[in-house]
C-alpha positions in Angstrom: 134.5 155.2 169.7 132.1 157.1 171.8 128.7 157.3 173.5 127.0 156.5 170.2 127.8 152.8 170.9 124.3 151.8 171.7 122.7 148.4 171.2 119.4 146.8 172.0 119.5 144.8 175.3 121.0 141.4 174.7 119.0 138.2 175.5 120.9 138.0 178.8 122.9 140.8 180.3 123.8 139.1 183.6 127.4 138.8 182.4 127.9 142.6 182.5 128.5 142.9 186.3 130.9 139.9 186.2 132.8 141.4 183.3 133.2 144.7 185.2 134.5 142.9 188.2 137.0 140.9 186.2 138.2 144.0 184.4 138.7 146.0 187.6 140.6 143.1 189.2 142.8 142.9 186.1 143.8 146.5 186.0 144.5 146.8 189.7 146.4 143.6 190.3 149.8 144.8 189.3 149.8 148.5 190.0 147.2 150.2 192.2 147.9 153.7 190.9 147.6 152.8 187.2 144.7 150.7 188.1 142.9 153.6 189.7 143.2 155.7 186.6 142.2 152.9 184.3 139.4 152.0 186.7 137.8 155.5 186.2 137.6 155.0 182.5 136.1 151.5 183.0 133.5 152.9 185.4 132.4 155.4 182.8 131.6 152.3 180.9 130.3 152.8 177.5 127.8 150.2 176.3 130.2 147.2 176.3 129.5 146.7 172.6 132.4 144.3 171.9 131.7 142.0 174.9 128.0 141.9 173.9 129.0 140.9 170.3 131.1 138.1 171.8 128.3 136.8 174.1 125.7 137.0 171.3 127.9 135.2 168.8 128.6 132.5 171.4 124.9 131.8 171.4 125.4 129.9 168.2 127.0 127.1 170.2 127.8 126.2 173.8 130.6 127.7 175.9 131.6 128.0 179.5 130.4 131.4 180.7 133.5 132.0 182.9 135.7 131.5 179.8 133.6 134.0 177.8 133.9 136.6 180.6 137.7 136.4 180.5 137.7 136.6 176.7 135.3 139.6 176.8 137.5 141.2 179.4 140.6 140.8 177.2 138.8 142.4 174.2 137.3 145.3 176.2 140.6 146.0 177.9 142.3 146.1 174.4 139.6 148.6 173.4 140.0 150.7 176.6 143.8 150.8 176.1 143.5 151.8 172.5 141.1 154.7 173.6 143.7 156.0 176.0 146.4 156.0 173.3 143.9 157.6 170.8 143.1 160.4 173.2 146.8 161.2 173.7 147.5 161.2 170.0 144.4 163.3 169.2 144.8 165.7 172.2 141.2 164.9 173.1 139.8 166.8 176.1 136.8 164.6 176.7 135.9 160.9 176.5 132.3 159.6 177.0 131.1 163.0 178.2 133.8 163.3 180.9 137.3 164.8 181.0 139.7 162.5 179.3 142.5 160.8 181.2 145.2 162.9 179.3 143.4 166.2 180.1 143.3 165.3 183.8 146.7 163.6 184.4 148.7 164.5 181.3 149.8 162.7 178.2 152.6 160.7 179.8 150.4 159.3 182.5 147.6 158.5 180.0 150.0 156.8 177.6 151.5 154.7 180.4 148.1 153.8 181.7 147.0 152.8 178.1 150.0 150.5 177.9 149.3 149.1 181.3 145.7 148.3 180.3 146.8 146.6 177.1 149.2 144.5 179.2 146.3 143.5 181.5 144.3 142.5 178.4 147.1 140.1 177.4 147.3 138.7 181.0 143.6 137.7 180.7 144.6 135.4 177.9 146.1 132.9 180.3 142.5 131.7 181.0 141.9 130.9 177.3 142.7 127.9 175.1 145.8 128.2 172.9 143.9 128.6 169.7 141.9 131.5 171.2 145.1 133.2 172.4 146.4 133.0 168.9 143.2 134.6 167.6 143.4 137.5 170.1 147.2 138.2 169.6 146.7 138.2 165.8 144.0 140.8 166.2 146.3 142.8 168.6 149.0 143.0 166.0 146.5 144.1 163.3 145.2 146.8 165.6 148.6 148.2 166.4 149.6 148.2 162.7 146.4 150.1 161.9 147.1 152.7 164.5 150.6 153.1 163.2 149.4 153.5 159.6 146.8 156.2 160.7 149.6 158.0 162.5 151.8 158.0 159.4 149.0 159.7 157.5 148.1 162.4 159.9 147.6 165.7 157.9 148.0 163.8 154.7 145.9 165.5 152.1 146.8 162.9 149.5 145.8 159.9 151.5 144.2 157.4 149.1 140.6 156.5 150.0 141.5 152.8 149.6 144.3 153.2 152.2 141.9 155.0 154.5 139.4 152.1 154.3 142.2 149.7 155.0 143.1 151.6 158.1 139.5 151.5 159.3 139.5 147.7 158.7 142.7 147.3 160.7 142.1 149.8 163.5 138.3 149.6 164.1 136.8 146.6 162.3 139.4 144.3 164.0 137.8 144.8 167.4 134.3 144.1 165.9 135.3 141.0 164.0 137.4 139.6 166.9 134.6 139.2 169.5 132.2 137.6 166.9 134.9 135.2 165.8 136.1 134.4 169.3 132.6 133.9 170.7 131.9 131.4 167.9 135.3 129.6 168.4 134.9 129.3 172.2 131.4 127.9 171.7 132.6 125.2 169.3 131.0 126.4 166.1 132.0 124.9 162.8 134.5 126.9 160.6 131.9 128.1 158.1 129.8 129.7 160.9 132.9 131.2 162.5 133.8 132.8 159.2 130.3 134.2 158.7 130.2 135.8 162.2 133.7 137.2 161.7 132.6 138.8 158.4 129.5 140.1 160.1 131.7 141.8 162.7 134.1 143.2 160.2 131.5 144.7 157.9 129.6 146.1 161.0 132.8 147.7 162.3 133.6 149.5 159.0 130.0 150.7 158.8 130.2 151.9 162.4 133.4 153.8 161.8 132.3 155.5 158.6 129.2 156.6 160.4 131.1 157.7 163.5 133.3 159.8 161.3 130.2 161.5 159.7 128.9 162.3 163.1 132.2 164.0 163.9 131.3 166.4 161.0 127.6 166.8 161.4 126.6 165.2 164.8 125.6 166.8 168.0 128.4 167.3 170.5 126.1 166.6 173.5 125.1 163.2 172.0 128.6 162.3 171.1 130.1 163.1 174.4 132.9 165.0 172.8 133.2 168.1 170.6 132.6 167.7 166.9 135.4 168.4 164.4 137.9 166.5 166.6 139.3 164.5 163.8 139.7 167.5 161.5 141.7 169.3 164.1 143.8 166.2 164.8 144.6 165.8 161.0 142.8 162.5 160.8 140.8 163.0 157.6 137.7 160.9 157.1 136.2 159.3 154.0 134.0 162.4 153.2 136.9 164.8 153.7 139.2 162.9 151.4 136.5 162.7 148.7 135.9 166.5 149.1 139.6 167.2 148.8 139.7 165.2 145.5 137.0 167.4 144.1 138.9 170.7 144.5 142.7 170.0 144.8 144.4 173.0 146.1 141.2 174.7 147.0 140.0 176.4 150.2 139.5 173.1 152.0 143.1 172.0 151.3 144.4 175.4 152.4 142.5 175.0 155.8 143.6 171.4 156.4 147.2 171.9 155.3 148.2 173.4 158.7 147.9 172.1 162.2 146.0 173.7 165.1 142.8 174.6 163.3 140.7 177.1 165.3 137.1 176.2 166.1 136.0 178.6 163.4 138.3 177.1 160.8 137.2 173.6 161.7 133.6 174.7 161.3 134.4 176.2 157.9 136.1 173.0 156.8 133.1 170.9 157.8 130.8 173.3 155.9 132.9 172.9 152.8 132.7 169.1 153.1 129.0 169.3 153.4 128.7 171.5 150.4 130.7 169.0 148.4 128.0 166.4 148.8 130.5 163.7 149.9 128.7 163.1 153.2 125.9 161.4 151.2 128.5 159.2 149.4 129.9 158.1 152.7 126.5 157.4 154.1 125.7 155.2 151.1 129.0 153.4 151.5 128.3 152.8 155.2 124.9 151.4 154.1 126.7 149.0 151.7 128.8 147.6 154.6 125.7 147.3 156.8 124.0 145.3 154.1 127.2 143.1 153.9 126.9 142.5 157.6 123.3 141.5 157.3 124.1 139.2 154.4 126.8 137.4 156.4 124.4 136.9 159.3 121.8 135.5 156.9 124.1 132.6 156.1 123.7 131.3 159.7 121.0 129.1 161.2 118.6 130.5 163.8 120.2 130.8 167.3 119.6 132.8 170.5 121.0 136.3 169.9 120.8 136.3 166.1 117.9 138.8 166.1 119.8 141.1 168.4 122.8 141.0 166.1 120.6 141.8 163.1 119.1 144.7 165.1 122.6 145.9 165.8 123.3 146.3 162.1 120.0 148.1 161.6 120.9 150.4 164.6 124.2 151.3 163.0 122.5 152.1 159.7 119.9 154.4 161.5 122.5 156.6 163.2 122.7 159.0 160.3 119.1 158.9 159.2 
């Protein structure tokens, strides 16, 4: 994920400073050196999308704020750790508009820091009830499995679209559904409402990733905080790319993507071929379908503080490619 993670302000953002404090304490408690590197990425921030989803979802019931902060810290640290590992695997040079950890300190240090941050996320779970711990650890297993499946299909021109969507569900939507579900669980919501918020988060996460992948093809590098074409060069083929490959098996696009280390010119040519195939519009429509699914799940819930902001979040995701 990147700097496109923008949301309207939540009803109450007072938790943000407390969250940052807890996260910094968590990453520096066991190893100051690793904590310093992790702390730099935390300071660059992002929009704290996942914690905000947790706090907004918790508005459906009542929960202890300190408990929510520790839960949000665990989820955001899982996200930060996964970003560090992603950047190592993708060879990313920037993250959130700044030099990536791996470009500054090398892949070994970045991977170790990513593992450290994930361990810190798990340590935060000691503050949560047993059922909540089970919810988070289940999500962590799903996230890791999704990352592994993506790795197994790097440079795979024959990757099935259905498998690609499953990878998105596991790798990205998991960390959207988790905060919505956990916020509702910690606030004592009934099972039906918990399920609806979980589905909202999952559908939102898939729509977000499909749109993010489109922006990697046609977005503006300055807005993204990273160069476009990153996924193409890393051999991680998006929905639009896979559909375009099916249109012309063995064509120029396949020839370009069959080998590693695409030049900037080759990546630009590949992106142009995908645009020419018209599959960007198909992906945009699919992202819209998932956004509508998120809105439908939210519509099952009664009025509660934060519901309008969650609805606005879904609309904001839909508008990113308009």
